[in-house]
N, C-alpha and C positions, 0 to 999 in steps of 0.2 A: 469175823473168829467164832464168836461163843452163842447159841440164841438162847432168847428168855429164859425158855426153861433151864439150859445147863448153866448161862449166869445162878438163876436161883439157887438152885441142886450144891453148888459150889459154895456160892456164900453161909447156908445154912450149911455146908459141912468145913466151911471156916469157923464157926462158932460152936461146933458141937467139937471142933477138936482144940480151942480155945480151951473149954471152959476141961477138958481134962488135966486132971492134977497130975504134974511131972512124975513123981516118981510112980505113979502108978502108966506109966506108957510102957511098960518092958514086966511085964506080966505076966504069970505062965499063959491066959488066956488071949492076950494080946499077938496076934499076929500081925511081925516085925513089915514082912513086907508087904503088907496091904494098907499097912500104917505109912509104910514108908510113897507107898504107892499113892493115897490119897493125899501126904502131903505136901508132895513134889505138883501133884496137881492142881492143888489150890492155891499154892506159891506164882506157877506159871499163870493164872486167872488176873492173881492180886496184879502180880509185871506188866501183864497186858492193861489190868484195865490206869496201871499209873502213869508207865513209860507211852501209853499208846494214845490212850485216850485222854490223859489229863485228868480223872474224874475216877479217883479211888473211892471202895466202898470200906476201905478197913482202918486208922489210923497206922502212921510211923509204928509205933512203937508195938498193935496188935500184926504187922508184919512182922516183927521180928522177932516174936514171939513164935511165930510159926513158923519161920524159921532158925530159929533155935533151937526147937525142938527135930526139925528135921536132922540137923547136924547130931546132936546129943542122938539119936535111933544111929545117926550112921558111924559114929567113931563107939556104941554097940556092936553095930554088923557092919565090919568094913564090909561084907559080901553085897552088901545091897548098893554101897555105891556106883554108879557109872558118869559118863562124861556127862551126860541130858538131867543131872540134877543139879537142881539151882545153887547148893553148895556149889558146883563145878566152877562159877565162877569167874568165881577169883581166886586165881592159885599164889602164893608166895615164895616163889621162883622168879628168881632177879634174870631178867634175861639183858646177859652181857655186850653178845651183838645178836644186829636184825639181820636173817637172812636173805637174799635176795632169790623171790619166783616167777616163772614164769604167768602170766597170762591167761588163762584159756582163750582170749580173743584179743586181741588188742584192745587198748582203753585210751583213745581218738581226742584230738580236740574239738572246740567248738566254735564255730566261726565266726562272726558278733554283729550286733546291728545295732544301731542307736540313734533310731528315728521311722517313724513309718513307711517314709522310699523304701526302707533299705529292708525292710519288708517286704513288700510290694515286689522289690526284687529278686527277693530269694523267692517266691513266689511261682512271680512269671517264668525262673531256673528252675525250681523244682516239673512246673509244666514243660517244660522242653526240655528235659528231661527224661519226663514217662512220655513224652508223644502226646502232648495233650493239648487240647485247642482251650487259646489264649480267655476266650472265655468260661472255662468252665470251672466248679469248685474244684480244691482240692479242702479233704477234710484234715488239721491241724488237731495236736494234743497239746496243752498248755498248761505250764507249773512252774516252780516257787523255779529259780536260781540258788541256793542256798552255797550261803558265804562257810563253809567247813574246811573239813578235810576228805579228801574223795577215799571211798574206800571198792576193794572189791572183796565179795564173800561168797565161796566156795563148800556145796552142800551135797557131798556123796551116801548115797543110800537113806536121804533124809537126816541128819545129821550135819550139824558145821562141822568140817573137816579144816577148812584153812580160813585165815582172812589179810589181806593185802593192803598195803595203802598204794596208789596208782603209778610211784615211779615217774619213768620216761612211758608212761603208754602200756610198752611192752612186759616191761618187769619193775616190780617192787618187792617192798618192805615186811617180810611178814609181819604179821600184832595180830595174831588167831589168839596169843593168851591177853590180851588188851580187851581185843573186841566180845570176847567170850563174859567181860562183864559189864555190858552192856544190856540192861534188859530191852532193851525196842530193837532186841537183835535175840529171835527162839533160837538155843542150842539145836532141838530139834522144829522138824516142820514138812508134814506131809506131801511131800514132793510125788510120792511113790503114788499117790491116789491118782495123779492126773499121768501115767508115763513117767513123770520123771524121774533118771536115778541121779544122773550130775548137773548139776546148774551151775553155774557163775551168777553173781547180783550185781547192781553196782547201785552205790549208792553216795551218804555224804554223811561226815560224821560231824554234828555241830553241835554249839553250845546255848540252851537259850538265854534270849538279853538278862535276862531280873536271876537264874541263876547264877552267868558269870560276874558281874553285880554284888553276890553275896563273894565268891570266891576270891573278886580282889580288896574287897572287904576284909574278910579274913585274912588276905595275904597283907595289905596294909600292915593291920592288927599288929601280924607280926614280925611286921619290922625287911619283911621278902619286897621285892619288885613287883610291882604291879603289870598285870597283860595290856596291851594297848587295844585288843578290840578279840570278840570271842572268837575270831576267825581263829588268830595267834595261837588262841590256848587249846582250841580243839586240836589243830595240827601238833599242836605240842603235844598233845595230850597221848595221840598216836601212839607216837615211838617210844615214851615212861619206862624206864626197865623194869620198874617195879608195876604190875599186875594192880596194886590194890589201891598205888596213887592212880593210877589214870582212872581206878573205879572212881574216888574221891573227888573226878574234878564235875561229876555231870553232863559227860557225853549223851546225846539221842545219834540216834542214826535212822533217816531216813531213808527207804529204795526208792531206787524210779525209774530202775531197767533192769530187765530179763535181759542178759547179755549172750547167755550158753544156755542150752540146754536138749541133752540126750535122753536117752533111753539105755535098756539095760542093754542090749546091744552093740550100743557110740553113735546111733541113728539122730540125728537131730532133729525136735520134735515143735521146736519154736510156731512152723507153720501151725501147730492146734490152732496158736494163739491169735489169729487174722488182721487182730489191729495191738498197737502202742498201749491201749485202752485197756482190752482185755492179759496182757500179760499184767496189768498195776494191780487189776480191782485181782488177778489169782497172787499175786503178791499179800495183796491187804486179806485177804481170805485166810491166807495161811498162817498171818498174823506175825504181818511187817506193817512197821508204821512209814505210810506210803503219803502222798498228795493224797487228798482226798477230794469229791464231788460234791461234797457238802459244805456249806459255809459251816464253820465253827460258829456257836452261841455268845454275839457281841458281835459279827464279822458280816463286812454287807459282801463278803466275795468268799465263791468257793476258792478251794489249790490248787484243784485241776480242773482243767474244761472244755471240751471236744470241743475244737470250734471248724462251724460247719464251710467257712472260708476265708481267706486271709484277713478281709474288716472283721471279721469277731474276735480273732488273735491283735489285730489290733488296742480296738477298744477295749481287751483284758487285758490286755497288757498294759496301756496307758491309766486303767484304775488302780491295778495292782502297783502301778509307780503313784498315784497318791497316798494309796495304804500301806505304803511299804513302813511306814513309820512307826507306825500302831501293830504290825507284827511282830509274835513273839520271839521270832528265829531275824538272824541278820539275811537278807538278801542282796542280790547287786546285778537282778533282773531276772531274766523269765526265759525257760527253754521253750523251743516251739519244735514240734518233729511233728511230719507228716506221718498221720494215724495211721494209714495202710502199709502190712510189714510187705507187700508186695508192691508197693511201689518206691520204700526202701529201698528193693533190691534193686530198683529200676533207677533209682537216682544213684546208688553205689557213692564210693568215696572217696575223699584223695588221700594224699600221702601222710594229709594234715587234721581232719575233719570230714566227716558222714555230711555228706552234697544233701540230704534227708533235711538237717537239723540245724537250726541256731538261733543263738544267745542276743535273746536282748536289753542290750544293756540300757540302765536304768541312769537318767544323769547326774554328772558328776556334780558330788559337794564340792562347792566352792566357797571358799575366805579373801577376805582382803589385806594384805599385811607388805609391811615395808618395805624394799632391793637393799639390804645392805652392801655389796660389795659385787665385786662379779672373780673371780679368782677362774685363769685358762686352765686344765688341762691336760696333761698329752699322754695320749692313748696307746694303743700295744702297734696299732700301725703307722702310731705319727701324726694321725690327727689331734689340731691343737684344738678343745671342748671347750664354750666358756661356760660357767659354774656361778646361776643365778647364788648368793648367799643371802637366807632369808631371815627377817624377823620370826621366832618361830612360832606355827601358827597350826590350833589342828582341825586337821582338816579326816571327815571321812573315817575316822579313833585314831588313824596316827600322826607324829605332829611333823609338820613338813618344814625344814631349813634349807635345804638343796633342792634349785631346781635348773637344769637343764635349758640353759638359754640356744643350744645345735650349732647356730655357724651368723658370719656375723650378715647377712641375710635375713636371718630372723628377730635379730638385734633392728635392723635397722626401720623393716616395715611395721613394727611394732612400737617403735620409736621407744624404749627402754633406756631408762636412763638410771643409775645410781642415786636411792634417795629416792624414789617415785613409790609412789603407793602402787601396790599390781592387784590386777583379780586374778589368785589362783585355784584349783582345778584338781582331778586327780581323775585324769582318764578314765573309764572305766573303771572308776575307782582305786585306781592302784597305781599307775603313774601322773605323779606330782606336774601340771604344765601352766606354764604363765595365760592366761587369756586376753591380759591386756594389761596396757601400765595405764592408768589413772587421773589423765596430765591433766585433768581440772581440778587436781588438788594440790597443784607442783605449787612450791614456795619462792623458787627463781635458784634453792642451793643447789639443786639437782646437777650430775655428770655426769659427761655421756661419754659414754664408755669405749674406750680405745680400742680394736684389737691391736695385738699386734702382730711387727711387721719378723721378728725373730723367737723362735724358739726360748720360753720363758726359763726352760731347766739348760741347756746347753745353747742357745744364740745362736744356734743357725739361724740361716736365710730361710723363712717358710714360703713352702713353693701352693699355690695353687690352681691344681689341672684345670683344665677346659671343661672336663666332664663334672664334673662336683662342685661342689657347696662349699665343701670343706676345706680350713688351710691345715700346711702339711708339714712337718717336718721331716726330713728327707736324711737324715744322721743316723739308722740305723745304728748306730750306737751310741743315740742318747741312753743317758741315766737312766728317763723314766719309760721310754718303751723297749728299755728290756728287764725293766721290775715287770713294766705290767707284760711282758710277753713269759715271762715267769710265772707270773698271778696267775695266765690263764693257761698256760701247760698245765697247771696242776690242779686245776678248778673241775667241778663237776663231769662239766660239757666236754671236756678233754682227758687230760687223760685221769682224771678222778683221784688223785691223788691226796688219802685222810691227813690230819694233821699239818698239813700244807697250806696254809693260808693266808692269805695278806698278809696280815704282821708278822709271820714269823720269816718268812720272803724279806720282806724285808729287811726285820732286825740281822741275819745271815749277810747280805748286801752290804750294809754298813759295816760289817765285820769283815767285808772282804772275803767270804768265805764264796758266793756265788759272782760271776758271774755269765755266763749264759745258762739256758736248758741244762746243758749238757753238765755242767759242775753242780747241780740237786741227783744228779747218780753217782755221785763220789762225794758227798759231803761226810765226813770223819763226827760217826754215832758217838762215839767214845769222849770227842769234844761234845759233842750237845749234851748229853746225860750227864756235863760238869754245871753248864747254864740252868741261872735263878728262871725256874719258873720251868723245871722239865723232868732230870731225871730217868735214873735207867728204865724207866718201865715206857715213858714217853720216844725216847730215842728209838729201843725199839719196836715198839710199835708203828713210828717211821718211815724207819727201815723195812718194813715186813710190808710197810702201803707204799714204799717205792720199787719191793720184790714183785709184786701183784704189776703193778701198774711197766716195766719190762716186758709183759705177754700179752699185753692189752692188744687188741685187733691191728691191722693199720691206719682206720681211718679216723679212731682216735686219733693218735700221732699224727696224720694228715690238718686234721682240724685244729688239734692245739699245736703248731705251729706262727699260725697269725700268718698265716697270708691275707689279703689284701680280700675280702669279696666269698674267703673259703669256708662257707659254714659245715658244718655238719650232715647236709644233706649230696652237696656236692663232692664233702670226701669220701659218703659211703659210694660215690659214683664213681669216681677213681679208683680208688680201694679195690673193686671189683673188677679193677681191668691189671691188676697188678702180679709179678707174681713179688717184685723188691721195690721198693719205693724209690730205689735211686735208677729204679730206669724209666721214671719222670726223666731225669736226664737225654732221653734217648728221643725223647716226642717233639714232635714239631707243632703248630700252635692247628693245623690241620685236623689232626689225630685225635687232641682233644673237645673239639667241634665234634665229632664223629658221633659223641658220647649224645644222648638225649637231656635235654636241662644247661645241658655246659656251654654256653653265652662266647661269644668274641673278648670280652673285661673277660670274665677269671680266666680264662683260657689262657690271655698276656700277661697275667699275673702271675698264676705255678708257673708259666714258661719263662717267666724272667727268674725268677726265684729259683728255680729249678737250674737254672745257667749260672748259679752264683756259687765261684769258690767259696764264697767262705759256709754258706747255707750246707756245701755238698760235705766242706770237709765237719761242722756241727756234726751232719750228721750218721756220718764216719765213724764220728772219735762214742754218738751216746750207743750205735751198733756195736762197736769193741766194749764199754759199757755194756751190755748184758740188753740193751733194748730191742725189742723184739722190730723189725723190716720188714719181714717174709708176710701175704700175706696170709690172715689166718682162717680154719672152716665160715667164721661171723663173719669175713671178708666179701667171702664170694656170693655169686646169684643164687637166689632160689632156685633148685635141679627141677627139668621140663620133666612131664612123664616119661615111660619108658613107647610105650606104645601107644600110638593114638594114629586119628587121619594127617595131625600134621609131623610125625615124629623126624626126625634128624633133620628138620629143616628151620632154618632160622627166619624171625619175622619181626617187623618194625612197622609201626602203627602212623601217622604222622596226619595232622590236621585234625576239626571238630566234629568227632564222631556224633550220630545225630540220633540213636536211640541207645549208647549206653556211656557209661564213660571206660574214659581210657585204661585207667584201672582195673574194670570188667573186663574189657575185650583184652587186655595181656593176662590176666588170669585165665582168663578161656582158652584163648590160644597156649599156652604153657600146660596147661591140660589133657589139652589135643597134642604134644608130645614138643610145639614147636619150642628153641631155644630164643629168646630176647634177644637181638640187636639195639646195640646202642648207639650206631651209626649208619650210613648209607656207605655198602664198597662191595666190592666182587666178592666181598662170602657170603650175600646179605641173599636168602632168597624168593623172599614175598613182602614185598611192604603194600599195606594196606592204608588207604586213605581217604583221609574222610572230608570236609568245608573248607575252604583254604587252607589248602594245601600247597605248599611254597616249596624252598629253596633244593629239602630229601628229593622231590618228587621229581624234577629238573633234574638232579643229580640222576638219582636212581634212572629214568630213562636214556639218560646218555651212556649209560653201563651199557646198556640193552642187552645185560642178563640177567634181571630182574623182573618175577615177574610182581605185576604191580593190579590189586584187587579193591575193590570199589568195601564198604563196609557192608553191601549188602552180599555181595557176591567170597565174602571173607567169612560171612554165618551159613550160606548154601556150601560152601564147601566142609563144615564142618560135620553139618547135619547129614551129609547127601555120603560121608565117608565114612561117619561113625556107624 
């Protein structure tokens, strides 16, 4: 970012400014505009040396003196203050609430790999998607998978205008005030030099290990709760209400992707950077902290490497796995991306992750401990899950005391007994998991785990469906299920009702205020305000959150009903087909399976739910209480183009496409004017068939009214008629 000559000049200017006596700063002969510019320039330079290079050339005291000079100058001349000034990083304003904002492009998750074979399989899939021969070499960019809080930064006309958390990938919490406090995030960057008027960058806010240790030592000395690990400290810092407190946490930001870039007319300019590595180099040139191609002093490895083929990737990941503990930041793996932007486009995306990138997760951290006892917990759908109670053990920065044993077969296959010494790991450094029991250490006092045949809560006989590995309580009125359904209904992934956490629901249930989901919407908030630990403000906030939830799109409501196997994706698919939730009373099993990705098991579960009169009564009661049951704009399918070669036609894709991803083909069809159908019916106009086309092709052929196209014919139709 700074040439050697520029650095020398800025250093000399710093010394000159530091030698100036404060009283003379505002003399008649001084030009305050020029001095403010000089001060801001040298402060930015020293922030760059400190935050990005970790190699300051002046002391903290000297930096503070320069900063105070600029503060004093701006106090004397308020007209000199602008949003890009280093003094404007930290606001004194408290943020009571965080607005939810839409990302300019979705922030998808990454698929995971755990060994060399997984990476080779990924490489094979990339070549197939790109139409390359199996022996071709694909270049990949590999870089650390930072373990912190994901952020998105938006720059417009060279200025930082917005920062947000990842959120659900489409929407995140706006955290601009907090991110402005990070010296590693430029308030101004010269994007316009490269023809970029607006850009969205992706990165990770993290805390160095040594800084984290100092923070915890200080908190412990002050009698505050210490943080479990740097990740928790970093993610918690993103949403602190006081930016000054966020600034004190020592956050840094690594930027690793230019996700969106347009010129002044709104045209994408991402193609000006033909490789991922080119875009990262651009960000480094503009002053952002990025994974670098050169190894730091004392390090045997660079942070980022462009590998010529997947075997180079494997070797690089293996080396980093061994070096991981010596790196100053917490990382839990490496991220591998197809380097060519053109090939990335040919790979496309699933609804969950890009097909051109994958995370290589490092070996899980392991430890041994004793299994003290087993509790059997009843979930929202009646599944009875054994949970191991462990002697607490530290594992990858987290204290683990509870681990799921999944089901009876899992316990038998691993011969796990109460009293055993067990080997525990955090798979992917996230989920605690018992690898095995250490039978050779048994003393003879260990006890076999006896799986109950009756519900541990309501004592109903348990049932084990033929196609499942779990035992279930089939009593829908079982207290545990009722409570768990209410807890899930209010959760972030369902109706997202703030203030209605697990402990609150259990408390209200025990008080007799809650018997079903519907009761959540007729709580007496005057009584709640009188409860210990609440008050009028808490009660009012809870009431407001419930009122907001009543207006939710119906896909959230469907997901919140705890229908077995009905997740968020399936709920969205159903919601797009409905005018009213209770329309499902009239659907037969075949109608469900006309929807792409709705299989027979899910269809049967939803069918059974909506043919249960108690469930219908519950939903009618909720609607009477103001809960929305009608399709909203958010529930509807994306609109197709009004004009195009396929305008007015409905289309469906089936089988495996050879030259593009399914999502890319569907997008192409929608842009050509077609509406996307969810199944084969008399209303379908075109069926595009790939490899291994199955029942949909047979059904279309039987109808005789559907035009059947190969993938090549589909592409030719669009190109010919465009």
